[in-house]
Steps between C-alpha positions, in 0.01 A plus 500: 500500500268470204301728277148642524234381251397855410673839530277804476699813411326824597592839360351844539577862584541619858164511683322291228406249766741215416572409861134533596391259229790259574403493868135428404609211281720366778213521751288279268772249406652497852746210519507441122703813439765737625575857405849557364629853504794592288530814705573297817855391414556833326406698813689257723825542300446880479435526876812297580719694256375837628445415873126570485196362681373210287157487676442866407617447147253211462212717621286728280593812691712815470824326598493285185403802289800693636737233360298383195695701235838398628384139542385492135829640378698255715294200384543605139877478546461145644270403210759621243731226626225235542147586376344204685686551827195613710260264329724200583554618858126534556432152359782342697325617817142417391297237682426196285129531417309399188435864408742790527365853483781732397358836598747747351620426148643831372726428203506296177812333632294379803250331267782357288673353804176334618424367156851358462481349851137377517389478140132441434418516876496882466186717469541874471246740652492878454302705754399848392319782679405847385721790604229641726457165670872467561507858637210419739714210624788737582700502178685820416720521194868497589756583237776240482259236635187505290676578173780237508531130414380373834156655425496524121690211348187286462274779371540381141494124581213348300520129596291500824300189568251716692448877513291631786357838595490563875325831571243381758386197699276371223790494249722348769244223557482427128878495485528246777253273320698523173830435677359197681403354161874477424543284811221255429617141513804564716 
């Protein structure tokens, strides 16, 4: 099928605004990009295995939250056998566009898989937001979710190409400008 020219890997805590920023970038780049979600094949497999409603699992509502902890534990077991399983599945189903926006990088093994697969086409972006901002967006600490690898594995990662604070619309606007600089010439 072919490879993208640039793969933007986004990471950040829950309610840091990753998806919001990714959607803003997509709305500007339109047909030059597609959003790739590692969580899509993960949730699809989980829904099939557990006879659940995939549409509800893909939403940002209470249904997903009800199953989040078990889904994390289940996906960790899959990753033990093949750390890149969900990354590969997401990319296999991605539309061929010059720019891929991977909106949900959560582990060092995710970054390693993308680097091994796409080499110097990778740019890593960390989105951060203050605790009070995340809380105002609906984040509530959940033991077993916010203190495990799916949320914490990249906390000590120091090799980001771009680190962005996203506490308000002004910071978000600046973030979009900085991210678009990575795409110049494509």
